[in-house]
C-alpha positions as CSV (number, residue, x, y, z in Angstrom):
1,M,22.8,4.2,-33.0
2,E,24.0,5.8,-30.0
3,L,23.0,4.3,-26.6
4,P,21.9,6.6,-23.9
5,R,23.8,7.8,-21.1
6,V,23.9,8.8,-17.6
7,N,26.3,12.1,-17.0
8,P,28.1,12.5,-13.7
9,V,25.3,14.5,-12.0
10,G,23.3,11.4,-12.7
11,I,21.1,13.0,-15.7
12,L,20.1,10.7,-18.9
13,E,21.0,11.9,-21.9
14,Q,19.3,10.4,-24.9
15,A,21.1,10.5,-28.3
16,E,19.6,12.6,-30.2
17,E,18.2,10.5,-32.8
18,V,16.3,8.4,-29.8
19,S,13.0,10.0,-28.9
20,P,11.6,8.6,-25.4
21,S,8.5,7.3,-26.2
22,T,5.9,8.3,-24.3
23,Q,3.7,5.2,-23.4
24,R,-0.4,5.8,-22.4
25,F,-2.6,3.0,-20.6
26,S,-5.8,2.7,-22.1
27,R,-8.6,3.8,-19.9
28,R,-9.8,0.2,-19.3
29,L,-6.2,-0.8,-17.9
30,R,-6.2,2.5,-15.7
31,T,-9.8,1.7,-14.2
32,V,-8.5,-2.0,-13.5
33,A,-5.6,-1.0,-11.8
34,A,-7.3,1.7,-10.0
35,L,-10.2,-1.2,-8.3
36,L,-7.5,-3.6,-8.0
37,L,-5.5,-1.2,-5.8
38,V,-9.1,-0.2,-3.7
39,L,-9.9,-4.1,-3.5
40,F,-6.3,-4.5,-2.0
41,A,-7.1,-1.3,0.4
42,L,-10.7,-2.1,1.5
43,I,-9.7,-6.0,2.0
44,T,-6.8,-4.9,3.9
45,V,-8.6,-2.8,6.1
46,I,-11.4,-5.4,6.9
47,T,-9.3,-8.2,7.8
48,S,-7.2,-5.9,10.1
49,T,-10.5,-4.7,11.6
50,V,-11.7,-8.6,11.9
51,S,-8.6,-9.9,13.5
52,L,-8.1,-6.6,15.8
53,G,-12.3,-7.3,16.9
54,A,-11.3,-10.9,17.5
55,Y,-8.5,-10.1,19.3
56,C,-10.2,-7.8,21.8
57,L,-13.3,-9.9,22.7
58,T,-11.1,-12.9,23.4
59,T,-8.4,-11.4,25.5
60,E,-8.6,-11.7,29.1
61,P,-8.5,-8.3,31.5
62,G,-6.8,-10.0,33.8
63,D,-7.8,-11.3,37.2
64,V,-9.9,-8.4,39.1
65,R,-11.1,-10.2,42.5
66,A,-8.4,-8.9,44.3
67,L,-9.4,-5.1,43.4
68,P,-11.0,-3.2,46.2
69,R,-14.8,-2.9,45.2
70,S,-15.0,0.7,44.5
71,L,-12.1,0.1,41.7
72,R,-14.1,-2.3,39.5
């Protein structure tokens, strides 16, 4: 059996008796993977929004007593 090799250009050359296997994943596995990806993205957005909201609600804008009344 001859091992595959990479030519000087960087292209993988397979031996003639070896055919590359095409691996298909089941519909169920792809659905679970997509669901996990969507769930991860949703949790990331929700926690970022909650964190930013908590930060904005708890930070003090500064001492504005020294400003003239028209700028407040």
